[in-house]
N, C-alpha and C positions, 0 to 999 in steps of 0.2 A: 427513596431513589431520587436521582436527579429529575427536576420536572424540564419540561421543554421551553416553557413560557420564554425564559431569557433571550432563545436563540431563534426564534420564528418570527416574522415581521410583524407589527404592531397591530397592523389591520389584520390578522388572522387570529388574533387571542381569543374572538367571541366563538369559534370555531372549537375551543379546547372545553367543551363542556362533558365528553364524557371519554373513558379508556378505549382508544383506537389499538386494535392489534394488529400486525402485519405478518406475514409470512414471508420471509425473503430469500431467495436462491443466488447465489453466486457459483458462475464457472468459466472465467476469463481466461484461465490458463489450465493449469494442473491440478487444481484442488476443487472438490466436488461438494458444496457447501448449502445446507441448509439453515434456518435459525428463525423461532419468533420472538419478537421485539414487542415492547407494548411503547406508548405514548407518553407512559411515565417514566420510561427509561429501564425498564424491568428486562432482562433477558432471562425470557422463560426457556429458553434452549438455543444450544450453538453446536451443530454437526459441521465437521471437516472429515473428508473422506482424503487421505493423501493418495498421489500416485507415483510415489518415488521409486518404488520396487520397479515401475514398470519402465520409467525414463531412463534409470540409470546406464542400463547396456547400451542405450544410445549416445549418452553424453549431455544429454538435455531433454527439453520437451519434445516428442516425436509427435505432431499434430495429428495425424491420423489415429494414434494409440491412446492419447489425450480423448478425442473425441469418442472414441470406443468406450473408454472407463467411465467417462461423464453419462454417457448413455444407460452404461451398467448400474452405477451408483445414483442417479439423481432420483428414483422413484423411493429406492432405501433409505434415502437423505432425508427427503421430506416425511415419509414415514415416522423415521425416528424423530425429527424436530417436531411435530405434532403428538407423537406419544410422549417426550420428553416433558413438552409444554404442557401435558395433560389438556388438551384442546382437540377436538373434532375441527376437520377442515372447515365444515359449514360456519362454524363460529368465528371464523378469522374474518378480519375487517376489509384487508387488502392484500395483494400480492404484489411485491416487488421483486425486481431483478437486475442483475446488471446489463445494462444495455450496451455500454462500452468504457472506453476502449479495451480490445484484447483478441485473441485468437478468435478468427472468423467461427471456422467449426465449432469452437468450445462456448464460444457466447449464444450462438444457435442454438443450443441443447437448452441450456437455460431459458432463452427466451419462448422457445417452443412450450417448453414447461410451464413456465410462467403465464404466458397468454390460455394454455388450455385450461390451466387451473382455475383462472380467472373467469373464463367463457363458462365453463361447467358449474361455477358455484355461484356465478354471478356478482362477481366484486370487482371491484374498481382494480385497474393496474396501472402500476409506475414502472419507469424504466430507469435506471439511477447510473450516473457517470463513476466509474470504478473509483478514479482518484479524490470526486467530490466525498465520495464513501471514507476515502483514508482521511484526508481533512479533516472531516467531521467526527471522528472518531473518539476524540478525546474531548467534545463537548459533551458525550455520554460517559464517559469512565473516568472524568476527572473530578466527579464530587466530592468534597462541596466547594472547591474553588476550580470552576471549569475556565478555560480559555475565554475571554471576551473578546468580539470584534470590536476594529480589526485586528486580526491575528496575522504574524507570518506563518507559514507553512514548509517545510523541507519534505518532501514527499520523495522518498527514495525505495527503488523496487526491482526488480529483473528488467521491468519495460520501461521504466521512468527514475528521470532525476530533475527536479524541480523546486525553483523557489518561488513560493505563491503566497501574493498578498488576498487572504481571505475579508471582505468586508461585510459579507452576510452567509446566511446558509446555501444560498444560490448566485453569488457575485464572487467572483475570483478572478485575479491579472497573473499571468505569468510573470515574474521579474528574470526568471534564467531557467535555462534549460540546456541540455547537454547535445552539443554540436555532433556527436556521435554515437557512443555506446552508453549504457544506463551503467549506473554503478553496480547494480544487482547483476546484471549481464556479466559484467568484467571478474565482478567475484567468481562467479560461477565459470568462467572459462580460465582462471588462473588456479582454481582448484583441481579442475581435469587436466591442465597441464603438468600440475604437480602429481596426478595420480593418488590423489587424495580420496578415500571410500567416502561414497555419499554420507552425513549423518541421516539422522530419522526427519530433520528439517529441510533437508537439500546440500545440493554441494557447496554453496555460497555459506552457510551455515557452519558447514564441516573445515573449511577454512581457519575460520573463527576460533572454533574447537582446537585444531591441530597446532595455531599460535599461541592459544592460551595453556596449552598442556605441559610446555617446558620452554625454559628460557633461550630465546634465539641469540645465534653468533651475528653479529652487527657488520663482520668486515667479510663475509660471502657475497652480500649482495650487490647488483650491480648499480650505478645511479640513477635514481629515479627520478623521471622529468617531471617540472613541475609545469602544468598545464594553465595558460593564461592568466597569468599572472594579474591582478589588479583589474580584471575584468568580470563584470557579472555574468559567469556563463562557465560550463563546465565543459570536459573533454576526459576523455578516459580512454582513447585509443593509443595514446602515447605511452601510458602506462602499460596498457596488454601488451604491448609492442616489443616494450623492455625487457618485461618477464620471459616473452617468447625467445627474444633473442639471446637471452642467458641459457635457458633451459636447453634450445638448440646447439649453441657451441660447447655445453656441455656433454653432449651426445642424446639427450632426451632426458625424460624423469628419471628413467630405471638408471642412471649411470649416477646420480644425487645421492646423497647419503642423507639421515634423517636430519645432521646438523645443518646443511646446507639448505635443504626444504626448508627448515625453520627459518633461515635466516632470510630468505627468498619471501616466504609468504609474509614474515613479521614487516618486513621491507614493504613490502605492496600495500598490506593494509593500514600500516603507518602514513603512507603518502596519499593514497585513495582518501582517508579519511581526514586527512591533512587538509586536502581538496577540499571537500565540504565544509571544514571549519574556516578556511578563510574565505568562503563565497556567503557564507552563512552571514560573518561579520560584515561582509561589504554591503548585503542586503539589509542588514539592521542598521547601518551608518544610513543608508539609503532613504530607509522608512523616517528615521531621526530628523534628517533634513528637509524631508518632506513636509513635515508636522505631523505624521499620520496618528501619531499616539498610539504606538503599538507596544503590547506589555506583555505579550504573550508568544514564545516559538513553538510552534507546534512540530512534533518529527514522527513521522507516519510512513506504512509501508514498509514491506517484508525487512529490508536492510535495517530498519529503526529497532529490530529487535537485536542488532549485534550490541553486545554489552562494551566493547573498545570503544565504538562510535558513541555510547549514551557518555560514557566516563570521559571522553575528550570533548564532546561540544558541551559538556556542562561547565568544563573548566573556562574553554573558549566563551561563551557567554558570558559568565561572571565576570571575565578578566574586561572584555570590550563593553561592559553596560554597566559599571560600578556607577558611574555619575548619575544613570536613568535607566535603573532595574528593569531587566527583561525575564520572565519567568520562563523555563525551560519544562515541555509538558510532552512526554510520550505516552502512548496507551500502554497496556500491560500487554507484554510482548507476543501473547497468544492471540490477541486483537491487530498485532502489527503486520502479520501475513495476512494472506486472503481468508475472506468467510464473511458469512451473511448477516451477522449481526450487524456489521456498517451498512449495509446495504437497506438493511430494514429502517434503521436509525436515519441516512439520511433519505430516505422517500418520506418519512414523517411529517415534513411540513408541508409539502404535496397534498398527501393524503387530507392533513386536515384543513387546505385550502379549497379541497375538491378541483385542485389541478391534475389532473389524471390524464393517462394517455389511453388511445384506443385501443381495441385488441389487434388491430392492423399494423402496429408499430413493427418497427425495424430494427435489427442492429446498426450501432458503428463501432466498427470494427478500428477505425482512425477520430478522436474525437477531442479535440482541443479543450483545456480548461476554460481558455479563454472564450468559448463560446458562449450563448445564453443558454443556459445548459437545463434550464426548467421550462422552457417554451414546449408544451406537446406537440411532437411531428411525427408525420407517418412514412416520412422518406429518409432514407439513410443517407 
């Protein structure tokens, strides 16, 4: 399995003298996750407990219900992660958890559990930036040819739409973000507007599955707006509004036949993904003009599991970088959505460097990747 030696700062190499095992927890939104990961890149366990059956009736994540579910599920998730890894809690070398960003109450469950475990077991503790973890996942999963720093990363999820330059495991520069809604949130909202039943992966995934089920009529959808052309930034509110106006004018989702829903969903997905394609090409050109030597585009986050997005980005990156090729890298779909494996892996360089957090560490529901995310802090 992949060794982390090529990813951590050179000054830390003398610390990699033995296997280091991390128990990691993730609870930033509606998935309760626990995993055991080693410094050699072994995934010893990966537990993800979904809450979709709880939130579908509310049309989205209900904060109070999500916290309750995390409180119910976290002890069992930790127990299963240790059992699947065939390791006792006392044998774990460190405890990692998602410190932020995310939903305040949900983050608090994971933080409290991690701090209690670390204190009881007398183990070091590291709080991890959720989007840093998404960005670094392919450095674990893409053996034998992982992305090398610096690389460009597109982070697309229910809470974020970011283009980020990753210079190291802890140094990130945000090149573009959304001025309004994230692409994942808009996928979820359009799915609900069309009254699509949630799939096992959630409302956004149900829209992708619905579009892929049969050919869509191209003549039934409204003109979808092109957002911020030529600008390195994202905006999905206009696209959301266009779909909402069309559905309302037709008398609501109940008045739409299946063919019309297919046409509308297809046009929405094509336009939303097209915006990602355009902005990625702009960012790649910027990196080239700056002479940064970027050779990889990493795409991660829950929306990165979308097969249509993967296919379209593959074509656009190839076409845009024929003279100076850039490789497109995706984690496996099961590690695109929230999981604790990525949290454990993102914490590893800090554990190996002895750069850990105090047990008094607090969560950070709002936390930019532009911040220095590896300095231990005790204030939110």
